[in-house]
C-alpha positions in Angstrom: 124.3 166.2 60.7 125.8 167.9 63.6 124.9 171.5 64.2 128.2 173.3 63.6 127.2 177.1 61.7 129.8 177.4 58.3 131.5 180.4 57.7 133.4 181.0 54.9 137.2 180.7 54.4 137.9 184.5 54.7 135.9 184.9 57.7 137.3 182.0 59.3 140.9 183.5 58.0 140.2 186.6 60.7 138.5 184.6 63.5 141.3 182.3 63.2 143.4 185.7 63.5 141.6 186.5 67.2 141.6 183.1 68.2 138.1 182.4 68.1 137.7 180.0 64.7 136.9 177.6 67.5 134.1 175.2 66.5 132.4 176.7 62.8 133.0 174.5 60.0 134.3 175.5 56.3 133.1 175.2 52.8 135.1 175.1 50.7 134.3 175.1 46.1 136.2 173.0 43.5 135.7 173.4 40.0 135.9 169.1 38.7 138.9 169.8 36.3 138.2 165.6 36.0 135.5 163.2 36.4 134.7 159.4 34.5 131.4 158.1 34.5 131.8 154.5 35.1 130.2 151.9 31.8 127.4 149.4 33.0 126.6 152.1 36.3 124.1 153.6 36.2 124.3 157.3 37.3 127.4 156.9 39.0 130.2 159.5 38.2 133.8 159.7 40.4 134.8 162.7 41.0 137.7 164.9 42.4 136.8 166.7 45.2 139.5 168.1 46.9 143.0 169.1 45.9 146.2 171.1 48.3 146.4 173.7 45.3 146.1 177.7 47.3 142.2 178.6 46.5 140.6 181.8 45.3 140.3 182.5 49.3 144.5 181.9 49.7 143.6 178.9 51.5 145.2 175.2 51.1 143.7 171.7 52.7 146.3 169.0 53.6 145.0 166.4 51.6 146.6 163.8 54.3 144.9 165.4 56.6 141.2 164.4 56.1 139.9 162.4 58.5 137.1 160.7 56.8 135.8 157.3 59.3 132.5 159.3 60.3 131.3 160.9 56.8 131.9 157.2 55.7 129.4 155.7 57.9 127.0 158.3 56.4 128.0 159.2 52.8 125.6 162.2 51.3 125.8 164.0 48.7 124.4 166.8 49.3 122.1 170.1 46.6 123.8 173.0 47.5 124.5 172.4 51.3 121.3 172.0 51.6 120.9 169.9 54.6 117.1 170.0 55.3 116.6 167.7 51.8 117.6 164.4 51.0 120.9 164.1 49.3 120.9 163.8 46.0 123.7 161.3 45.7 125.2 158.6 48.1 129.2 157.9 47.7 130.0 154.8 47.0 133.7 155.4 48.0 135.9 157.7 49.1 139.7 157.8 49.0 143.1 159.9 48.2 145.0 159.2 45.0 147.8 161.1 43.7 147.6 163.9 46.1 143.3 164.7 45.3 140.3 163.6 47.6 138.5 161.8 45.6 134.7 160.2 45.2 132.8 157.4 43.4 128.9 158.7 43.7 125.9 157.4 42.7 123.4 159.9 42.0 119.2 158.4 42.5 117.7 157.0 40.4 114.8 159.4 38.1 111.0 157.3 40.6 112.8 158.3 43.8 114.3 162.2 43.3 113.9 163.3 40.0 115.7 166.0 41.9 118.8 163.5 41.9 118.3 162.5 38.2 118.4 166.1 37.2 121.5 166.8 38.9 123.3 163.9 37.8 121.6 164.4 34.0 123.0 168.0 34.6 127.2 166.5 35.6 126.7 164.6 32.0 126.3 166.7 29.8 129.3 169.2 31.0 126.4 171.6 32.2 127.4 171.5 36.0 131.1 171.3 37.0 131.8 171.5 40.8 131.5 170.5 44.3 132.2 171.9 48.0 133.3 170.2 50.5 131.7 171.1 54.0 134.1 170.1 56.5 135.3 170.4 60.5 138.7 172.4 61.1 140.5 170.3 63.3 144.6 171.1 62.5 145.4 174.1 61.4 148.0 177.3 60.3 147.5 181.6 59.7 150.0 181.4 56.4 151.0 185.7 56.5 153.0 185.6 54.0 149.9 184.0 51.7 147.4 185.6 54.1 145.7 182.2 54.2 145.3 179.5 56.1 146.9 176.6 55.9 144.1 173.3 57.0 146.8 170.4 58.7 143.8 168.4 60.1 140.0 168.2 58.7 137.2 166.1 59.1 134.8 165.4 56.3 131.4 166.2 57.3 129.4 166.7 53.2 130.5 167.2 50.4 127.7 168.8 47.3 127.0 169.3 44.0 127.4 173.1 43.2 125.7 175.0 41.1 129.2 177.2 41.2 130.7 178.0 38.2 127.5 177.2 36.5 125.8 179.9 34.4 122.1 180.8 33.0 123.3 180.2 29.1 124.7 176.4 30.6 121.0 175.9 31.9 119.5 177.5 28.9 122.0 175.0 26.7 120.6 171.9 29.2 117.1 172.5 28.7 117.7 172.3 24.9 119.5 169.4 25.2 116.7 167.6 27.0 117.0 167.9 30.2 114.1 168.5 33.0 115.0 171.7 34.9 111.7 171.9 36.4 113.4 170.3 39.9 116.0 172.8 39.8 113.4 175.8 39.7 110.7 174.3 41.9 114.1 173.9 44.7 114.9 177.6 43.8 111.5 178.8 44.5 111.0 177.1 47.7 114.5 178.5 48.8 113.2 181.8 48.0 110.2 181.3 50.0 112.1 180.3 52.5 114.3 183.2 52.9 111.4 185.5 52.7 110.1 183.7 55.5 113.5 184.3 57.5 114.0 188.0 56.9 
């Protein structure tokens, strides 16, 4: 992955207004409104990962502006934009359809990466319902009326399975459904340990 400093959309807006946003990456979450499982294909789910709708930070992403070539050469799907961990899935295909950026991804087998398998089970059971794209803005305009950014062209770097808007009740239900959440607990402990170490 390229060494890019990621910032949220509001910070990008502030820097863009000051003419200082060049070189920063942005992450945008998307609540999944449609997902499709493939019969006969193990651990494969199709997601919509981006739409042109105005988001909570008053930004839009032009679907036709996605640059996907570099991503296709390394189509990783991460957990929570964690660049230090192994991918939880790989994108088998990524395309634009009906004004949406879509991806068909295959999660890791349990014996290869138990964490990735657990993430698949959480999506399959409806306990996780969000993804997030990590991208490098290429061309954008400031929308003063809406006080947001219109991303016109952007390079997809990766997309991630993310726990938001999952909540503790959803995880309790997932555990009750027999989904092994120990990999998630171990991941959270590792993140918290590293966070303490970094001050």
